[in-house]
C-alpha positions as CSV (number, residue, x, y, z in Angstrom):
1,X,11.0,10.7,29.3
2,X,7.6,11.2,27.6
3,X,6.3,9.1,24.8
4,X,3.3,10.1,22.7
5,X,1.2,7.3,21.0
6,X,-1.3,8.2,18.3
7,X,-3.7,5.2,18.8
8,X,-4.9,3.0,21.6
9,X,-2.4,0.2,22.3
10,X,-2.7,-2.9,24.7
11,X,-1.5,-2.6,28.3
12,X,1.2,-5.2,27.6
13,X,2.8,-2.9,25.1
14,X,2.5,0.1,27.4
15,X,4.2,-1.9,30.1
16,X,7.3,-2.4,27.9
17,X,7.9,1.3,28.0
18,X,6.6,2.2,31.5
19,X,8.8,-0.5,33.0
20,X,11.7,1.3,31.6
21,X,10.7,4.4,33.5
22,X,9.0,6.4,30.8
23,X,5.7,8.3,30.8
24,X,3.1,7.5,28.1
25,X,0.4,9.7,26.7
26,X,-2.1,8.0,24.4
27,X,-4.5,9.7,22.0
28,X,-8.0,8.5,23.2
29,X,-10.3,10.0,20.5
30,X,-11.7,7.8,17.7
31,X,-10.3,10.0,15.0
32,X,-6.9,10.9,13.6
33,X,-5.1,13.8,15.0
34,X,-5.0,17.1,13.0
35,X,-1.5,18.1,12.1
36,X,-1.6,21.0,14.6
37,X,-2.8,18.7,17.4
38,X,0.0,16.2,16.7
39,X,2.6,18.9,16.7
40,X,1.3,20.3,20.0
41,X,1.5,16.8,21.6
42,X,4.9,16.0,20.3
43,X,6.4,19.4,21.3
44,X,6.1,18.0,24.9
45,X,7.5,14.6,24.1
46,X,10.9,12.9,23.5
47,X,9.4,10.0,21.5
48,X,6.5,9.3,19.1
49,X,5.0,5.9,18.5
50,X,3.2,6.7,15.2
51,X,0.3,4.7,13.9
52,X,-1.3,6.0,10.7
53,X,-0.2,9.6,10.9
54,X,1.7,11.5,8.2
55,X,4.9,13.3,9.4
56,X,6.1,16.1,7.1
57,X,9.2,18.4,7.4
58,X,7.2,21.0,9.2
59,X,6.3,18.5,11.9
60,X,9.9,17.7,12.6
61,X,11.0,21.3,12.6
62,X,8.3,22.2,15.2
63,X,9.1,19.3,17.5
64,X,12.7,19.9,18.5
65,X,12.6,17.7,21.6
66,X,11.9,14.5,19.7
67,X,14.7,11.9,20.0
68,X,13.1,9.0,18.2
69,X,10.0,8.1,16.0
70,X,8.7,4.6,15.6
71,X,6.2,4.0,12.9
72,X,4.1,0.9,13.5
73,X,4.4,-0.2,9.8
74,X,6.9,-1.5,7.3
75,X,6.3,1.3,4.9
76,X,7.5,4.8,5.7
77,X,6.5,6.9,2.7
78,X,4.2,8.9,5.0
79,X,7.3,10.2,6.8
80,X,9.8,12.9,5.6
81,X,12.8,10.7,6.5
82,X,15.2,13.1,4.9
83,X,14.2,15.9,7.2
84,X,14.3,13.6,10.2
85,X,17.8,12.5,9.3
86,X,18.9,16.1,8.8
87,X,17.7,16.8,12.4
88,X,19.3,13.6,13.8
89,X,16.1,11.7,14.5
90,X,16.2,8.0,13.9
91,X,13.0,6.5,12.4
92,X,12.1,2.9,13.3
93,X,9.8,0.6,11.4
94,X,8.5,-3.0,11.7
95,X,9.7,-5.2,8.8
96,X,9.7,-9.0,9.1
97,X,7.1,-9.5,11.7
98,X,4.1,-8.9,9.4
99,X,5.5,-10.7,6.3
100,X,3.4,-13.9,6.8
101,X,0.2,-12.1,7.6
102,X,0.5,-9.7,4.6
103,X,1.5,-12.6,2.3
104,X,-1.5,-14.5,3.5
105,X,-3.7,-11.5,2.6
106,X,-2.4,-11.5,-0.9
107,X,-3.0,-15.2,-1.1
108,X,-6.6,-14.6,0.1
109,X,-7.2,-11.9,-2.4
110,X,-5.9,-14.0,-5.2
111,X,-8.4,-16.7,-4.5
112,X,-11.3,-14.3,-3.8
113,X,-10.8,-12.7,-7.2
114,X,-10.2,-16.0,-9.1
115,X,-13.5,-17.4,-7.8
116,X,-15.4,-14.1,-7.7
117,X,-16.1,-14.7,-4.1
118,X,-17.4,-11.3,-3.1
119,X,-19.7,-11.1,-6.1
120,X,-21.3,-14.4,-5.1
121,X,-21.5,-13.3,-1.5
122,X,-23.4,-10.2,-2.6
123,X,-25.9,-12.4,-4.5
124,X,-26.9,-14.0,-1.2
125,X,-27.3,-10.5,0.4
126,X,-29.4,-9.4,-2.5
127,X,-31.5,-12.5,-2.3
128,X,-30.4,-13.6,-5.8
129,X,-29.3,-17.1,-4.8
130,X,-31.6,-19.0,-7.1
131,X,-31.7,-19.9,-10.7
132,X,-28.3,-19.7,-12.6
133,X,-27.0,-20.7,-15.9
134,X,-24.1,-23.3,-15.7
135,X,-21.6,-21.1,-17.7
136,X,-22.3,-17.7,-16.2
137,X,-19.9,-15.7,-13.9
138,X,-17.4,-18.5,-13.6
139,X,-14.1,-18.3,-11.9
140,X,-10.5,-19.2,-12.9
141,X,-8.5,-22.2,-11.8
142,X,-5.2,-21.3,-10.2
143,X,-3.6,-24.7,-10.4
144,X,-0.3,-24.5,-12.3
145,X,-0.8,-20.9,-13.2
146,X,2.3,-18.5,-13.2
147,X,2.7,-16.2,-10.2
148,X,4.5,-13.0,-11.0
149,X,5.8,-10.8,-8.2
150,X,6.9,-7.2,-8.5
151,X,9.2,-6.6,-5.6
152,X,10.1,-10.1,-4.3
153,X,11.1,-9.7,-0.7
154,X,10.0,-11.3,2.6
155,X,6.2,-10.7,2.0
156,X,6.3,-11.9,-1.6
157,X,8.2,-15.1,-0.5
158,X,5.5,-15.9,1.9
159,X,2.9,-15.5,-0.8
160,X,4.9,-17.7,-3.2
161,X,5.3,-20.5,-0.6
162,X,1.5,-20.6,-0.1
163,X,0.8,-20.4,-3.9
164,X,3.3,-23.2,-4.7
165,X,2.1,-25.4,-1.8
166,X,-1.6,-25.0,-2.7
167,X,-1.6,-24.6,-6.4
168,X,1.9,-25.6,-7.7
169,X,2.4,-22.2,-9.2
170,X,5.7,-21.5,-10.9
171,X,7.3,-18.2,-9.8
172,X,8.7,-15.3,-11.8
173,X,9.7,-12.0,-10.4
174,X,11.1,-8.6,-11.2
175,X,13.3,-6.7,-8.7
176,X,16.1,-4.1,-8.8
177,X,18.4,-6.9,-7.8
178,X,18.1,-10.7,-8.1
179,X,16.8,-12.6,-5.0
180,X,19.2,-15.5,-5.0
181,X,17.7,-17.1,-1.9
182,X,14.2,-17.2,-3.6
183,X,15.8,-18.6,-6.8
184,X,17.4,-21.4,-4.8
185,X,14.6,-22.3,-2.4
186,X,11.5,-21.5,-4.6
187,X,12.8,-22.0,-8.1
188,X,12.0,-18.3,-8.8
189,X,13.1,-17.0,-12.2
190,X,14.2,-13.4,-12.6
191,X,12.6,-11.6,-15.6
192,X,12.5,-8.1,-17.0
193,X,9.4,-6.0,-16.3
194,X,7.9,-6.5,-19.7
195,X,8.2,-10.3,-19.5
196,X,6.7,-10.1,-16.0
197,X,3.6,-8.4,-17.5
198,X,3.4,-10.8,-20.4
199,X,3.9,-14.1,-18.5
200,X,2.1,-13.6,-15.2
201,X,-1.3,-15.2,-14.7
202,X,-1.4,-13.5,-11.2
203,X,0.7,-10.4,-10.8
204,X,1.2,-9.5,-7.1
205,X,2.8,-6.2,-6.1
206,X,5.1,-6.1,-3.0
207,X,7.5,-3.3,-3.8
208,X,8.3,-0.3,-1.5
209,X,6.8,2.9,-2.9
210,X,9.3,5.3,-4.3
211,X,9.5,8.1,-6.9
212,X,10.5,5.6,-9.6
213,X,7.6,3.2,-9.3
214,X,4.8,5.6,-8.1
215,X,1.9,5.0,-10.4
216,X,3.8,2.5,-12.5
217,X,0.8,0.2,-13.0
218,X,-1.2,2.4,-15.4
219,X,-3.4,1.6,-18.4
220,X,-0.4,1.1,-20.7
221,X,1.1,-1.5,-18.3
222,X,-2.3,-3.3,-17.7
223,X,-2.6,-3.5,-21.5
224,X,0.5,-5.6,-21.7
225,X,-0.8,-8.2,-19.3
226,X,-2.8,-11.3,-20.2
227,X,-6.5,-10.7,-20.6
228,X,-6.9,-13.6,-18.1
229,X,-4.5,-12.1,-15.6
230,X,-5.3,-11.1,-12.0
231,X,-3.7,-8.0,-10.5
232,X,-3.0,-8.0,-6.7
233,X,-1.7,-5.1,-4.6
234,X,-1.1,-5.3,-0.9
235,X,1.8,-2.9,-0.9
236,X,0.8,0.8,-1.4
237,X,-2.2,2.2,-3.3
238,X,0.0,4.8,-5.1
239,X,1.8,2.0,-7.0
240,X,-1.3,1.6,-9.3
241,X,-3.4,4.3,-11.0
242,X,-6.9,3.6,-9.8
243,X,-8.8,5.1,-12.7
244,X,-6.7,3.1,-15.2
245,X,-7.3,-0.1,-13.2
246,X,-11.0,0.6,-13.3
247,X,-10.9,1.0,-17.1
248,X,-8.8,-2.1,-17.5
249,X,-11.3,-4.2,-15.6
250,X,-14.4,-2.7,-17.2
251,X,-13.0,-3.2,-20.7
252,X,-11.8,-6.7,-20.1
253,X,-8.1,-5.8,-20.5
254,X,-7.4,-7.9,-17.4
255,X,-9.6,-10.5,-15.7
256,X,-9.7,-9.2,-12.1
257,X,-8.0,-7.3,-9.3
258,X,-7.6,-7.7,-5.5
259,X,-6.6,-4.7,-3.4
260,X,-5.7,-4.3,0.2
261,X,-4.5,-0.8,-0.5
262,X,-6.2,2.0,-2.4
263,X,-5.4,5.6,-3.4
264,X,-6.6,7.5,-1.5
265,X,-7.4,5.6,1.7
266,X,-10.0,5.2,2.8
267,X,-11.8,4.4,-0.4
268,X,-15.3,6.0,-0.8
269,X,-18.2,3.6,-0.4
270,X,-19.6,4.5,-3.8
271,X,-16.3,3.9,-5.7
272,X,-17.1,2.0,-8.9
273,X,-14.4,-0.6,-8.3
274,X,-16.4,-1.9,-5.4
275,X,-19.4,-2.8,-7.6
276,X,-17.5,-4.9,-10.2
277,X,-17.9,-8.7,-10.3
278,X,-14.2,-9.2,-10.8
279,X,-12.7,-7.4,-7.8
280,X,-12.0,-8.0,-4.1
281,X,-11.1,-5.0,-2.1
282,X,-10.2,-5.0,1.6
283,X,-9.5,-2.0,3.9
284,X,-5.8,-2.3,4.4
285,X,-5.9,-5.3,6.8
286,X,-2.7,-7.0,5.7
287,X,-1.3,-7.1,9.2
288,X,-4.6,-7.4,11.0
289,X,-4.1,-10.5,13.1
290,X,-3.8,-10.4,16.9
291,X,-0.4,-12.1,16.8
292,X,1.0,-9.9,14.1
293,X,-0.2,-6.6,15.6
294,X,1.3,-7.6,19.0
295,X,4.6,-8.3,17.3
296,X,4.6,-5.0,15.4
297,X,3.8,-3.0,18.5
298,X,6.4,-4.8,20.6
299,X,9.0,-4.0,17.9
300,X,7.8,-0.4,17.9
301,X,8.1,-0.2,21.6
302,X,11.7,-1.6,21.6
303,X,12.6,0.9,18.8
304,X,11.4,3.7,21.1
305,X,13.4,2.4,24.1
306,X,16.6,2.1,22.1
307,X,16.1,5.6,20.7
308,X,15.6,7.1,24.1
309,X,18.7,5.3,25.4
310,X,20.8,6.6,22.5
311,X,21.3,3.1,21.1
312,X,20.8,1.9,17.5
313,X,17.2,1.0,16.9
314,X,16.5,-2.7,16.3
315,X,14.9,-1.7,12.9
316,X,15.9,1.7,11.6
317,X,15.0,3.1,8.1
318,X,17.7,5.8,8.3
319,X,20.8,4.3,9.9
320,X,22.9,7.1,8.4
321,X,21.5,9.3,11.2
322,X,24.0,7.6,13.6
323,X,27.0,8.7,11.6
324,X,25.5,12.2,11.4
325,X,25.0,12.3,15.2
326,X,28.5,11.1,15.8
327,X,29.9,13.8,13.6
328,X,27.9,16.4,15.5
329,X,29.3,15.0,18.8
330,X,32.9,15.3,17.8
């Protein structure tokens, strides 16, 4: 069967699929496919390995031969999962394998913001490494400060382990449901959303994006945080409102922000958030280690193989599709 891949992938990943007897077509150009181009390619394919491409209802309706889609990410808010499920198409993702790398990115951002690392680096580039007053542009100690996590899952746990090991940071969190494992192993304390805002010295966001939390971190929310607090988002840019975050930082409502995700992406080079002293912004590199990307692509490939063989995917975001397919088969 034919598999279409939207980005260049290593030969070792291609081999996983070709050794199973499948044909692969890989998009070679250094640009994202237009929606019409993607549809044209996938009308001739039974499987799609999707890297950074939105898939709406029209896409699924126009690609009737697709039997499986694997997105090379944990998040799947760029995919119309409801329409895929309606049409009997399982959607695979890659949870677990990137938890450590993404948690490490949040840990990196937390330190960069606390010590104004990018601001100081820019002073070197601007040839301003010279005379300085001893109490200007100082950072913040993280030792013993309270880490608050919004959406404490596997990624947040990895961040908490690092923060506790390096800085002995007590952990509070807010989830839909309590994380009893984290409470037992990390001493995490469940709190309401308002208390999370009021008590966190560093507030790190690791929730999945949904209709309930989209844009939840707005000016009203930032105003309830400590003035000395640092806001970190490595989840999805749409969880915070960027104009409100800019105002909160400019007006000293919070002390700093570290982002690996923005809204929209990519962020424009002249965005005012990039010029602030108290920000650190990265271009969505949470999973960008060789080891992690290899593990993600391997899992994506095995999701593809399982889907083409009519078997349950190792990681499936819409497992209800199997029950639906069974009902159709009866």
